[in-house]
GULOVEX-50235 format. One record per residue (C-alpha): residue number from 1; residue in three letters; x, y, z. Coordinates in nm, 3 decimals. Example, Ala and Ser with C-alpha at 12.3 -4.5 7.8 and 13.67 -1.06 7.14 Angstrom:
! residues 2
REC 1 ALA 1.230 -0.450 0.780
REC 2 SER 1.367 -0.106 0.714
This chain:
! residues 583
REC 1 MET -1.878 3.668 -0.593
REC 2 LYS -1.941 3.352 -0.395
REC 3 PRO -1.734 3.297 -0.080
REC 4 LEU -1.495 2.984 -0.099
REC 5 PRO -1.573 2.690 0.103
REC 6 PRO -1.376 2.731 0.453
REC 7 ASP -1.044 2.544 0.475
REC 8 TRP -1.172 2.241 0.684
REC 9 LEU -1.402 2.152 0.392
REC 10 PHE -1.084 2.142 0.166
REC 11 ARG -0.942 1.920 0.428
REC 12 ILE -1.200 1.675 0.448
REC 13 ALA -1.286 1.634 0.104
REC 14 PRO -0.949 1.725 -0.099
REC 15 GLY -1.136 1.647 -0.454
REC 16 LEU -1.261 2.043 -0.412
REC 17 GLN -0.944 2.187 -0.386
REC 18 MET -0.860 1.954 -0.688
REC 19 LEU -1.187 2.112 -0.899
REC 20 ARG -1.115 2.495 -0.751
REC 21 HIS -0.763 2.472 -0.910
REC 22 TYR -0.871 2.248 -1.239
REC 23 ARG -0.639 2.279 -1.539
REC 24 ARG -0.752 2.311 -1.857
REC 25 ALA -0.490 2.114 -1.974
REC 26 ASP -0.587 1.798 -1.807
REC 27 LEU -0.969 1.815 -1.895
REC 28 ARG -0.889 1.605 -2.286
REC 29 HIS -0.641 1.351 -2.058
REC 30 ASP -0.906 1.301 -1.800
REC 31 LEU -1.198 1.287 -2.039
REC 32 ALA -1.023 0.993 -2.222
REC 33 GLY -0.955 0.852 -1.902
REC 34 GLY -1.300 0.884 -1.757
REC 35 LEU -1.469 0.737 -2.073
REC 36 SER -1.212 0.414 -2.087
REC 37 VAL -1.290 0.360 -1.735
REC 38 THR -1.659 0.398 -1.764
REC 39 ALA -1.662 0.160 -2.072
REC 40 VAL -1.454 -0.079 -1.871
REC 41 ALA -1.654 -0.025 -1.521
REC 42 ILE -2.014 -0.108 -1.653
REC 43 PRO -1.920 -0.455 -1.779
REC 44 VAL -1.698 -0.517 -1.473
REC 45 GLY -1.962 -0.390 -1.223
REC 46 VAL -2.220 -0.649 -1.389
REC 47 ALA -1.982 -0.920 -1.356
REC 48 TYR -1.886 -0.879 -1.035
REC 49 ALA -2.223 -0.808 -0.859
REC 50 GLU -2.325 -1.179 -1.051
REC 51 LEU -1.969 -1.310 -0.881
REC 52 ALA -2.116 -1.201 -0.516
REC 53 GLY -2.455 -1.303 -0.597
REC 54 PHE -2.670 -0.955 -0.646
REC 55 PRO -2.860 -0.812 -0.933
REC 56 PRO -2.664 -0.657 -1.231
REC 57 ALA -2.752 -0.330 -1.162
REC 58 SER -2.612 -0.347 -0.789
REC 59 GLY -2.262 -0.327 -0.949
REC 60 LEU -2.353 -0.057 -1.137
REC 61 TYR -2.487 0.148 -0.823
REC 62 ALA -2.172 0.052 -0.625
REC 63 SER -1.936 0.188 -0.934
REC 64 MET -2.099 0.458 -0.988
REC 65 VAL -2.137 0.607 -0.631
REC 66 ALA -1.774 0.463 -0.502
REC 67 MET -1.612 0.669 -0.793
REC 68 LEU -1.805 1.005 -0.663
REC 69 ALA -1.724 0.941 -0.358
REC 70 TYR -1.348 0.867 -0.342
REC 71 ALA -1.292 1.151 -0.648
REC 72 LEU -1.424 1.388 -0.336
REC 73 PHE -1.274 1.268 -0.034
REC 74 GLY -0.995 1.068 -0.150
REC 75 SER -0.608 1.158 -0.169
REC 76 SER -0.497 0.967 -0.493
REC 77 ARG -0.568 1.134 -0.816
REC 78 GLN -0.557 0.829 -1.031
REC 79 LEU -0.696 0.569 -0.786
REC 80 ILE -1.029 0.448 -0.941
REC 81 VAL -1.281 0.243 -0.622
REC 82 GLY -1.516 0.013 -0.715
REC 83 PRO -1.622 -0.334 -0.695
REC 84 ASP -1.326 -0.598 -0.698
REC 85 ALA -1.295 -0.947 -0.689
REC 86 ALA -1.158 -0.969 -0.340
REC 87 THR -1.408 -0.752 -0.161
REC 88 CYS -1.671 -0.985 -0.364
REC 89 ALA -1.544 -1.307 -0.304
REC 90 MET -1.547 -1.199 0.112
REC 91 LEU -1.893 -1.079 0.077
REC 92 ALA -2.008 -1.408 -0.084
REC 93 ALA -1.840 -1.627 0.170
REC 94 ALA -1.946 -1.405 0.467
REC 95 LEU -2.348 -1.406 0.329
REC 96 ALA -2.371 -1.758 0.231
REC 97 PRO -2.417 -1.905 0.604
REC 98 LEU -2.692 -1.609 0.628
REC 99 ALA -2.905 -1.668 0.346
REC 100 ALA -2.978 -1.819 -0.013
REC 101 VAL -2.802 -1.645 -0.273
REC 102 GLY -2.994 -1.378 -0.472
REC 103 SER -3.297 -1.366 -0.199
REC 104 PRO -3.397 -1.063 -0.088
REC 105 GLU -3.254 -1.091 0.250
REC 106 TYR -2.947 -1.219 0.100
REC 107 LEU -2.954 -0.816 0.021
REC 108 THR -3.041 -0.716 0.294
REC 109 TRP -2.741 -0.858 0.481
REC 110 SER -2.529 -0.751 0.248
REC 111 ILE -2.650 -0.384 0.266
REC 112 ALA -2.537 -0.402 0.614
REC 113 LEU -2.231 -0.494 0.584
REC 114 THR -2.115 -0.252 0.372
REC 115 PHE -2.300 0.005 0.570
REC 116 LEU -2.062 -0.154 0.880
REC 117 VAL -1.765 -0.170 0.681
REC 118 GLY -1.780 0.190 0.572
REC 119 LEU -1.820 0.279 0.942
REC 120 MET -1.482 0.069 1.045
REC 121 CYS -1.309 0.265 0.771
REC 122 LEU -1.443 0.582 0.921
REC 123 ALA -1.351 0.487 1.237
REC 124 ALA -1.005 0.392 1.196
REC 125 SER -0.938 0.702 0.991
REC 126 ARG -1.036 0.883 1.336
REC 127 MET -0.775 0.664 1.489
REC 128 ARG -0.528 0.726 1.235
REC 129 LEU -0.497 0.340 1.131
REC 130 GLY -0.345 0.475 0.787
REC 131 ALA -0.018 0.422 0.923
REC 132 LEU -0.056 0.056 0.844
REC 133 ALA 0.025 0.168 0.469
REC 134 ASP 0.319 0.288 0.621
REC 135 PHE 0.454 -0.084 0.626
REC 136 LEU 0.389 -0.139 0.256
REC 137 SER 0.798 -0.047 0.096
REC 138 LYS 0.885 0.028 -0.228
REC 139 PRO 0.990 -0.356 -0.322
REC 140 ILE 0.630 -0.463 -0.207
REC 141 LEU 0.452 -0.208 -0.399
REC 142 ILE 0.638 -0.292 -0.715
REC 143 GLY 0.565 -0.690 -0.681
REC 144 PHE 0.187 -0.586 -0.623
REC 145 LEU 0.117 -0.394 -0.916
REC 146 ASN 0.326 -0.641 -1.152
REC 147 GLY 0.120 -0.909 -1.014
REC 148 ILE -0.179 -0.734 -1.051
REC 149 ALA -0.072 -0.724 -1.413
REC 150 LEU 0.018 -1.020 -1.489
REC 151 SER -0.340 -1.164 -1.291
REC 152 ILE -0.542 -0.915 -1.487
REC 153 VAL -0.356 -1.110 -1.841
REC 154 LEU -0.400 -1.443 -1.738
REC 155 GLY -0.761 -1.425 -1.574
REC 156 GLN -0.877 -1.240 -1.876
REC 157 LEU -0.764 -1.577 -2.112
REC 158 GLY -1.069 -1.769 -2.042
REC 159 LYS -1.303 -1.458 -2.220
REC 160 LEU -1.067 -1.445 -2.480
REC 161 LEU -1.119 -1.783 -2.583
REC 162 GLY -1.465 -1.795 -2.621
REC 163 PHE -1.549 -2.046 -2.297
REC 164 PRO -1.620 -2.039 -1.891
REC 165 VAL -1.350 -2.066 -1.670
REC 166 GLN -1.510 -2.221 -1.337
REC 167 ALA -1.146 -2.205 -1.121
REC 168 ARG -1.077 -1.910 -0.909
REC 169 ASP -0.753 -1.927 -0.827
REC 170 ILE -0.441 -1.846 -1.178
REC 171 VAL -0.275 -2.165 -1.096
REC 172 ASP -0.636 -2.409 -1.097
REC 173 SER -0.773 -2.180 -1.431
REC 174 LEU -0.425 -2.232 -1.638
REC 175 LEU -0.464 -2.591 -1.593
REC 176 GLU -0.826 -2.591 -1.684
REC 177 ILE -0.806 -2.327 -1.949
REC 178 ALA -0.490 -2.577 -2.108
REC 179 GLY -0.765 -2.855 -2.071
REC 180 LYS -1.017 -2.691 -2.240
REC 181 LEU -0.834 -2.536 -2.557
REC 182 PRO -0.987 -2.754 -2.780
REC 183 GLN -1.346 -2.619 -2.672
REC 184 THR -1.204 -2.233 -2.816
REC 185 HIS -1.486 -2.071 -2.970
REC 186 LEU -1.334 -1.910 -3.301
REC 187 PRO -1.588 -1.651 -3.317
REC 188 SER -1.505 -1.505 -2.975
REC 189 PHE -1.172 -1.567 -2.996
REC 190 ALA -1.161 -1.370 -3.350
REC 191 LEU -1.338 -1.081 -3.194
REC 192 GLY -1.112 -1.096 -2.868
REC 193 LEU -0.790 -1.098 -3.138
REC 194 MET -0.969 -0.799 -3.331
REC 195 ALA -1.075 -0.556 -3.029
REC 196 PHE -0.704 -0.621 -2.878
REC 197 ALA -0.526 -0.509 -3.195
REC 198 THR -0.783 -0.239 -3.244
REC 199 MET -0.687 -0.124 -2.896
REC 200 HIS -0.343 -0.125 -2.953
REC 201 TRP -0.361 0.049 -3.305
REC 202 THR -0.604 0.306 -3.125
REC 203 GLY -0.340 0.365 -2.818
REC 204 ARG -0.065 0.408 -3.028
REC 205 ARG -0.198 0.615 -3.363
REC 206 LEU -0.483 0.798 -3.176
REC 207 PRO -0.387 0.857 -2.825
REC 208 ASN -0.681 1.103 -2.775
REC 209 LEU -0.910 0.888 -2.835
REC 210 PRO -1.048 0.687 -2.554
REC 211 ALA -0.921 0.312 -2.676
REC 212 ALA -1.133 0.129 -2.399
REC 213 LEU -1.495 0.273 -2.542
REC 214 VAL -1.400 0.249 -2.898
REC 215 VAL -1.351 -0.102 -2.892
REC 216 LEU -1.605 -0.180 -2.674
REC 217 VAL -1.912 0.000 -2.867
REC 218 ALA -1.743 -0.131 -3.215
REC 219 SER -1.748 -0.470 -3.096
REC 220 GLY -2.108 -0.425 -2.945
REC 221 THR -2.199 -0.310 -3.296
REC 222 LEU -2.074 -0.618 -3.468
REC 223 VAL -2.281 -0.813 -3.227
REC 224 ALA -2.581 -0.621 -3.294
REC 225 LEU -2.556 -0.606 -3.654
REC 226 PHE -2.491 -0.932 -3.705
REC 227 GLY -2.642 -1.129 -3.471
REC 228 LEU -2.296 -1.288 -3.337
REC 229 ASP -2.476 -1.395 -3.008
REC 230 ASP -2.660 -1.649 -3.157
REC 231 TYR -2.364 -1.790 -3.315
REC 232 GLY -2.234 -1.822 -2.936
REC 233 VAL -2.073 -1.509 -2.845
REC 234 ALA -2.111 -1.422 -2.495
REC 235 VAL -2.245 -1.085 -2.387
REC 236 ILE -2.311 -0.879 -2.078
REC 237 GLY -2.665 -0.927 -2.108
REC 238 GLU -2.955 -0.750 -1.987
REC 239 VAL -2.899 -0.448 -1.746
REC 240 PRO -3.190 -0.278 -1.526
REC 241 ALA -3.236 0.072 -1.656
REC 242 GLY -3.296 0.376 -1.385
REC 243 LEU -3.127 0.519 -1.073
REC 244 PRO -3.228 0.315 -0.730
REC 245 PRO -3.410 0.529 -0.441
REC 246 LEU -3.163 0.624 -0.152
REC 247 ALA -3.238 0.498 0.168
REC 248 VAL -3.013 0.462 0.473
REC 249 PRO -3.010 0.081 0.579
REC 250 HIS -3.120 -0.037 0.929
REC 251 LEU -2.805 -0.178 1.131
REC 252 SER -2.953 -0.408 1.406
REC 253 GLY -2.755 -0.483 1.715
REC 254 THR -2.808 -0.883 1.575
REC 255 ALA -2.659 -0.768 1.248
REC 256 VAL -2.336 -0.578 1.452
REC 257 HIS -2.290 -0.900 1.605
REC 258 THR -2.326 -1.141 1.341
REC 259 LEU -2.157 -0.946 1.081
REC 260 PHE -1.882 -0.763 1.284
REC 261 SER -1.563 -0.986 1.223
REC 262 ALA -1.656 -1.025 0.816
REC 263 ALA -1.673 -0.658 0.808
REC 264 ALA -1.366 -0.631 1.007
REC 265 GLY -1.167 -0.861 0.781
REC 266 ILE -1.315 -0.661 0.433
REC 267 ALA -1.258 -0.307 0.570
REC 268 LEU -0.868 -0.447 0.607
REC 269 VAL -0.867 -0.593 0.270
REC 270 SER -1.052 -0.323 0.102
REC 271 PHE -0.766 -0.035 0.313
REC 272 SER -0.483 -0.283 0.209
REC 273 SER -0.559 -0.319 -0.146
REC 274 ALA -0.644 0.018 -0.233
REC 275 MET -0.320 0.200 -0.078
REC 276 LEU -0.101 -0.047 -0.250
REC 277 ILE -0.258 0.049 -0.568
REC 278 ALA -0.270 0.414 -0.475
REC 279 ARG 0.079 0.416 -0.326
REC 280 GLY 0.206 0.203 -0.660
REC 281 PHE 0.093 0.490 -0.896
REC 282 ALA 0.158 0.767 -0.660
REC 283 THR 0.540 0.678 -0.617
REC 284 ARG 0.541 0.596 -1.018
REC 285 ASN 0.422 0.955 -1.124
REC 286 GLY 0.578 1.164 -0.828
REC 287 TYR 0.292 1.271 -0.543
REC 288 GLU 0.174 1.191 -0.217
REC 289 ILE -0.115 1.043 -0.075
REC 290 ASP -0.301 1.053 0.305
REC 291 SER -0.353 0.707 0.423
REC 292 ASP -0.602 0.850 0.677
REC 293 ARG -0.780 1.034 0.458
REC 294 ASP -0.800 0.740 0.227
REC 295 PHE -0.941 0.553 0.495
REC 296 ALA -1.235 0.786 0.540
REC 297 ALA -1.299 0.797 0.173
REC 298 LEU -1.329 0.434 0.145
REC 299 GLY -1.569 0.404 0.415
REC 300 VAL -1.806 0.695 0.297
REC 301 ALA -1.772 0.536 -0.056
REC 302 ASN -1.880 0.173 0.111
REC 303 VAL -2.149 0.395 0.349
REC 304 ALA -2.270 0.558 -0.001
REC 305 SER -2.270 0.216 -0.146
REC 306 SER -2.541 0.055 0.103
REC 307 MET -2.733 0.346 0.071
REC 308 LEU -2.784 0.285 -0.301
REC 309 GLY -2.819 -0.103 -0.294
REC 310 GLY -2.475 -0.136 -0.339
REC 311 PHE -2.196 -0.348 -0.206
REC 312 ALA -1.850 -0.321 -0.066
REC 313 VAL -1.567 -0.158 -0.303
REC 314 SER -1.196 -0.129 -0.269
REC 315 GLY -0.901 0.018 -0.525
REC 316 ALA -0.976 -0.133 -0.860
REC 317 GLY -0.683 -0.218 -1.019
REC 318 SER -0.756 -0.286 -1.382
REC 319 ARG -0.977 0.031 -1.362
REC 320 THR -0.664 0.247 -1.262
REC 321 ALA -0.452 0.099 -1.526
REC 322 VAL -0.707 0.158 -1.790
REC 323 SER -0.726 0.502 -1.620
REC 324 VAL -0.381 0.571 -1.636
REC 325 SER -0.299 0.375 -1.963
REC 326 MET -0.515 0.641 -2.163
REC 327 GLY -0.331 0.951 -1.995
REC 328 GLY -0.551 0.996 -1.675
REC 329 ARG -0.431 1.288 -1.444
REC 330 THR -0.671 1.382 -1.170
REC 331 GLN -0.983 1.292 -0.976
REC 332 MET -1.203 1.406 -1.255
REC 333 VAL -1.126 1.073 -1.425
REC 334 SER -1.350 0.940 -1.167
REC 335 LEU -1.609 1.242 -1.157
REC 336 VAL -1.632 1.204 -1.542
REC 337 ALA -1.668 0.806 -1.522
REC 338 ALA -1.960 0.811 -1.252
REC 339 CYS -2.126 1.038 -1.481
REC 340 GLY -2.067 0.791 -1.772
REC 341 VAL -2.223 0.484 -1.588
REC 342 ALA -2.496 0.713 -1.466
REC 343 LEU -2.587 0.792 -1.785
REC 344 ALA -2.555 0.436 -1.869
REC 345 LEU -2.816 0.322 -1.632
REC 346 VAL -3.056 0.539 -1.793
REC 347 PHE -3.007 0.584 -2.134
REC 348 LEU -2.784 0.297 -2.270
REC 349 THR -2.940 -0.022 -2.049
REC 350 ALA -3.046 -0.147 -2.441
REC 351 PRO -2.771 -0.134 -2.651
REC 352 LEU -2.553 -0.267 -2.331
REC 353 ARG -2.664 -0.595 -2.402
REC 354 TYR -2.446 -0.656 -2.693
REC 355 VAL -2.132 -0.582 -2.533
REC 356 PRO -1.959 -0.878 -2.591
REC 357 ILE -1.748 -1.028 -2.310
REC 358 ALA -1.398 -1.113 -2.526
REC 359 ALA -1.403 -0.742 -2.650
REC 360 LEU -1.388 -0.638 -2.250
REC 361 GLY -1.122 -0.945 -2.192
REC 362 ALA -0.903 -0.770 -2.479
REC 363 VAL -0.918 -0.477 -2.323
REC 364 LEU -0.823 -0.575 -1.961
REC 365 VAL -0.542 -0.745 -2.122
REC 366 HIS -0.433 -0.488 -2.297
REC 367 THR -0.431 -0.313 -2.007
REC 368 GLY -0.281 -0.571 -1.797
REC 369 ILE -0.006 -0.542 -2.042
REC 370 TYR 0.067 -0.150 -2.013
REC 371 LEU 0.077 -0.194 -1.628
REC 372 PHE 0.354 -0.480 -1.572
REC 373 ASP 0.680 -0.261 -1.493
REC 374 VAL 0.966 -0.426 -1.607
REC 375 SER 1.186 -0.112 -1.561
REC 376 ALA 1.146 -0.127 -1.233
REC 377 LEU 1.194 -0.485 -1.201
REC 378 ARG 1.520 -0.449 -1.341
REC 379 ALA 1.613 -0.119 -1.096
REC 380 LEU 1.557 -0.319 -0.829
REC 381 TRP 1.775 -0.598 -0.962
REC 382 LYS 2.090 -0.330 -0.984
REC 383 LEU 2.025 -0.189 -0.670
REC 384 ASP 1.929 -0.457 -0.414
REC 385 ARG 1.906 -0.832 -0.497
REC 386 ASN 1.715 -0.876 -0.190
REC 387 GLU 1.481 -0.648 -0.260
REC 388 PHE 1.430 -0.791 -0.617
REC 389 TRP 1.341 -1.118 -0.456
REC 390 LEU 1.078 -0.969 -0.212
REC 391 ALA 0.924 -0.811 -0.495
REC 392 LEU 0.949 -1.159 -0.706
REC 393 VAL 0.771 -1.305 -0.422
REC 394 VAL 0.490 -1.063 -0.352
REC 395 LEU 0.429 -1.055 -0.753
REC 396 PHE 0.389 -1.457 -0.736
REC 397 GLY 0.239 -1.436 -0.436
REC 398 VAL -0.085 -1.230 -0.586
REC 399 VAL -0.115 -1.443 -0.912
REC 400 ILE -0.060 -1.790 -0.752
REC 401 SER -0.299 -1.726 -0.452
REC 402 GLY -0.451 -1.420 -0.515
REC 403 VAL -0.506 -1.082 -0.389
REC 404 ILE -0.683 -1.153 -0.063
REC 405 GLN -0.400 -1.437 0.059
REC 406 ALA -0.118 -1.169 -0.146
REC 407 ILE -0.233 -0.870 0.069
REC 408 LEU -0.183 -1.056 0.428
REC 409 VAL 0.155 -1.195 0.272
REC 410 ALA 0.291 -0.830 0.210
REC 411 VAL 0.144 -0.706 0.511
REC 412 ALA 0.331 -0.994 0.689
REC 413 ILE 0.654 -0.928 0.498
REC 414 ALA 0.627 -0.580 0.581
REC 415 LEU 0.601 -0.647 0.953
REC 416 VAL 0.855 -0.906 0.924
REC 417 ARG 1.126 -0.649 0.779
REC 418 PHE 0.992 -0.376 1.027
REC 419 VAL 1.067 -0.608 1.324
REC 420 ARG 1.413 -0.760 1.179
REC 421 LEU 1.559 -0.420 1.101
REC 422 THR 1.453 -0.275 1.450
REC 423 ALA 1.572 -0.553 1.624
REC 424 ARG 1.861 -0.646 1.444
REC 425 PRO 1.987 -0.290 1.367
REC 426 THR 2.359 -0.227 1.248
REC 427 VAL 2.645 -0.180 1.466
REC 428 GLU 2.913 -0.003 1.386
REC 429 VAL 3.255 0.004 1.584
REC 430 LEU 3.384 0.388 1.458
REC 431 GLY 3.699 0.539 1.390
REC 432 GLN 3.831 0.845 1.214
REC 433 VAL 3.986 0.840 0.879
REC 434 GLU 4.263 1.059 0.729
REC 435 GLY 4.124 1.327 0.527
REC 436 LEU 3.770 1.266 0.564
REC 437 PRO 3.543 1.486 0.851
REC 438 GLY 3.398 1.336 1.141
REC 439 LEU 3.396 0.935 1.260
REC 440 HIS 3.358 0.682 1.037
REC 441 ALA 3.256 0.247 1.092
REC 442 THR 3.583 0.107 1.067
REC 443 SER 3.364 -0.198 0.904
REC 444 HIS 3.328 0.022 0.598
REC 445 HIS 3.702 0.214 0.577
REC 446 GLU 4.015 -0.030 0.638
REC 447 ARG 4.201 0.279 0.730
REC 448 ALA 3.977 0.419 0.986
REC 449 LEU 4.218 0.438 1.318
REC 450 THR 4.102 0.391 1.633
REC 451 VAL 4.231 0.499 1.990
REC 452 GLN 4.421 0.193 2.191
REC 453 GLY 4.191 0.126 2.491
REC 454 LEU 3.851 0.306 2.349
REC 455 MET 3.589 0.188 2.199
REC 456 LEU 3.302 0.430 1.995
REC 457 PHE 2.999 0.186 1.974
REC 458 ARG 2.709 0.265 1.749
REC 459 PHE 2.387 0.129 1.783
REC 460 ASN 2.162 0.231 1.511
REC 461 ALA 1.799 0.193 1.672
REC 462 PRO 1.580 0.242 1.982
REC 463 LEU 1.707 0.055 2.282
REC 464 VAL 1.402 -0.152 2.343
REC 465 PHE 1.268 -0.496 2.489
REC 466 PHE 1.291 -0.686 2.165
REC 467 ASN 1.636 -0.578 2.038
REC 468 ALA 1.800 -0.533 2.409
REC 469 PRO 1.954 -0.892 2.385
REC 470 TYR 2.086 -0.810 2.070
REC 471 PHE 2.221 -0.493 2.183
REC 472 ARG 2.400 -0.668 2.535
REC 473 GLN 2.558 -0.947 2.291
REC 474 GLN 2.659 -0.697 2.015
REC 475 VAL 2.821 -0.519 2.277
REC 476 LEU 2.986 -0.774 2.504
REC 477 ALA 3.115 -0.908 2.164
REC 478 ALA 3.276 -0.596 2.081
REC 479 ALA 3.440 -0.586 2.432
REC 480 ASP 3.570 -0.939 2.357
REC 481 ALA 3.694 -0.871 2.045
REC 482 ALA 3.883 -0.552 2.157
REC 483 GLY 4.117 -0.774 2.381
REC 484 GLU 4.265 -0.685 2.712
REC 485 GLU 4.368 -0.338 2.605
REC 486 LEU 4.037 -0.228 2.610
REC 487 ARG 3.944 0.064 2.898
REC 488 TRP 3.668 0.280 2.780
REC 489 LEU 3.357 0.166 2.599
REC 490 VAL 3.178 0.473 2.445
REC 491 LEU 2.837 0.442 2.370
REC 492 ASP 2.687 0.687 2.124
REC 493 LEU 2.312 0.761 2.217
REC 494 LEU 2.267 1.001 1.891
REC 495 PRO 2.085 0.710 1.696
REC 496 VAL 1.886 0.563 2.023
REC 497 SER 1.589 0.753 2.029
REC 498 ARG 1.452 0.555 2.274
REC 499 ILE 1.538 0.365 2.570
REC 500 ASP 1.256 0.169 2.744
REC 501 VAL 1.241 -0.010 3.116
REC 502 THR 1.405 -0.335 2.954
REC 503 GLY 1.723 -0.139 2.805
REC 504 PHE 1.748 0.032 3.098
REC 505 TYR 1.826 -0.239 3.259
REC 506 THR 2.031 -0.390 3.001
REC 507 LEU 2.250 -0.113 3.034
REC 508 LYS 2.310 -0.179 3.348
REC 509 GLU 2.369 -0.513 3.279
REC 510 ILE 2.637 -0.425 3.054
REC 511 ARG 2.805 -0.141 3.257
REC 512 ASP 2.837 -0.392 3.563
REC 513 ALA 2.942 -0.694 3.304
REC 514 LEU 3.220 -0.484 3.119
REC 515 ALA 3.341 -0.335 3.468
REC 516 ARG 3.431 -0.708 3.581
REC 517 ARG 3.620 -0.682 3.291
REC 518 GLY 3.800 -0.351 3.420
REC 519 VAL 3.627 -0.157 3.134
REC 520 GLU 3.437 0.160 3.182
REC 521 LEU 3.091 0.212 3.001
REC 522 LYS 3.053 0.572 2.885
REC 523 PHE 2.831 0.770 2.677
REC 524 ALA 2.782 1.053 2.419
REC 525 GLY 2.508 1.234 2.286
REC 526 ARG 2.142 1.288 2.400
REC 527 THR 2.289 1.273 2.761
REC 528 ALA 2.036 1.557 2.883
REC 529 GLU 1.748 1.335 2.720
REC 530 LEU 1.862 1.032 2.975
REC 531 ALA 1.914 1.263 3.253
REC 532 THR 1.612 1.396 3.224
REC 533 TYR 1.417 1.019 3.161
REC 534 LEU 1.619 0.911 3.501
REC 535 GLU 1.544 1.175 3.705
REC 536 GLY 1.194 1.208 3.631
REC 537 ARG 1.171 0.814 3.793
REC 538 GLY 1.335 0.922 4.081
REC 539 ILE 1.660 0.767 3.978
REC 540 ASP 2.028 0.915 4.070
REC 541 VAL 2.164 1.076 3.777
REC 542 GLY 2.500 1.139 3.933
REC 543 PRO 2.673 0.819 3.815
REC 544 LEU 2.541 0.895 3.453
REC 545 GLN 2.695 1.244 3.452
REC 546 ALA 3.073 1.147 3.555
REC 547 SER 3.017 0.916 3.271
REC 548 ALA 2.830 1.142 3.027
REC 549 TYR 2.999 1.361 2.741
REC 550 PRO 2.840 1.581 2.488
REC 551 THR 2.976 1.438 2.193
REC 552 LEU 3.220 1.133 2.105
REC 553 ARG 3.484 1.404 2.029
REC 554 ALA 3.455 1.505 2.391
REC 555 ALA 3.509 1.146 2.497
REC 556 ILE 3.785 1.110 2.294
REC 557 LYS 3.963 1.428 2.391
REC 558 ALA 3.914 1.297 2.804
REC 559 PHE 4.035 0.977 2.749
REC 560 ARG 4.346 1.101 2.603
REC 561 LYS 4.342 1.383 2.874
REC 562 GLN 4.300 1.061 3.157
REC 563 GLN 4.663 0.882 3.048
REC 564 ARG 4.823 1.209 3.206
REC 565 PRO 4.853 1.362 3.547
REC 566 ASN 4.546 1.525 3.695
REC 567 ASP 4.305 1.303 3.506
REC 568 HIS 3.958 1.398 3.687
REC 569 GLU 4.077 1.806 3.597
REC 570 ALA 4.169 1.691 3.245
REC 571 ALA 3.862 1.533 3.182
REC 572 GLN 3.654 1.828 3.325
REC 573 GLU 3.825 2.057 3.095
REC 574 ALA 3.744 1.851 2.795
REC 575 VAL 3.398 1.836 2.862
REC 576 ALA 3.357 2.206 2.944
REC 577 GLU 3.598 2.285 2.556
REC 578 GLU 3.383 2.051 2.369
REC 579 ALA 3.033 2.255 2.552
REC 580 VAL 3.187 2.602 2.359
REC 581 THR 3.320 2.392 2.048
REC 582 PRO 3.097 2.242 1.830
REC 583 ASP 3.169 1.880 1.692
């Protein structure tokens, strides 16, 4: 019996764990998904290679090795990695000043840039920068996936109608398509409609068949039998046969200096795009992903692509959607698709030339329609209108400005929301509600009762430099609203998980400001932590201990007993009582 790989190997390569525990029940679904991804990945890889100025085979090399690398090292069960429009456009923009498109120097710079992108992704994983993905909320994911779906559909209209579209962004593309409608190539359009109908019918009536593969094989056969390419039907064309030799790219100091900023930008866009897609599908299907592990997986995929003469890769929304629409369940889809591309490079380059571009467009349109999730948008509308509008902003950001700008907008929105929630957290004045245990916000319960002369104040965030002025403003405003009867203001420290230097000085300022009004500032909860913080910095904790209580209920009892004779002893008794009696 062969020894099992050590646990650390499973942690580095989660795909091995999937293979170790692979369920036979998933095989037919993953085969259908893998073959369908193969059918789409081949023409898309060729198209993106041409977009970035590389030989057609480079797109296939990049597709093959990226899917293999991510299947072994990534954490998402469904994400398909490969060439995409965003990274290709960024590659072309970075390389254009360095060499002529298509020249040997251009390809050399591309390989070096892709290798550097991979190294940066690996370094980012090592530094745990995958936490960047945590800023992407559910509404952002819903908007991004629906935006990808809509942009896929709109971006394929030119292919379906049989004429080239020069514009890059969606709005200009639609205007160009509207102006060129009289130029519609009817044979291509008819072939595209036939492919779409076949895709739809096969998916509904024969769900176990890879519909995309069926469509592309059938349409390619029609082109070959009837010579439709001679009548103007656009086809993929010649693809060189064979697999490339393996070579380690040479990365000189000059290359690093020249390409560093471009590589950093591509690495960020590649990771952000992949995480948006991966998290969107993971959320939809009820599993978790490891963003740090995926950063490393993208690094391995880019390094491997450069070693085979490929170019930078990222998450592929359209191919992931094709896999999911065909029932793909695990990373086996990527392994099947990688093998399919390799076999196609060795044995099928001759028939590949007949695959019509219109049929490819029909497959992607059908995929985009399947991916668009109206129910998720409807649920957001019911739950929170603000989150619904946020999702729409991201959705139309993808459609109007493209994936690159949309990713930047999505990340910016996420950061702004984080700062807004943390810099302007909710504040609450607490009271007791008859029939309900505990203390509750008076703003949520009209029947909440407060103790005359006492205010229980809760600040639901850490007290740090960027929200300290807001905290001061809210405390003093609450004290003003309480009127001249206020004697104690008790700050609930339980939600205040951290107090930095600015927060500490703000508390002192508030204490002094309240004292001038005849109000004492008290504290409840986390008092031991605050005392330890002060003692560690050589600050006298005596005043704190005299003003601190373990719980809010202890503070309430102490305040009530203070109204009686022997105030100090009564307050101490309340603290002792609360210490042995849980709230």
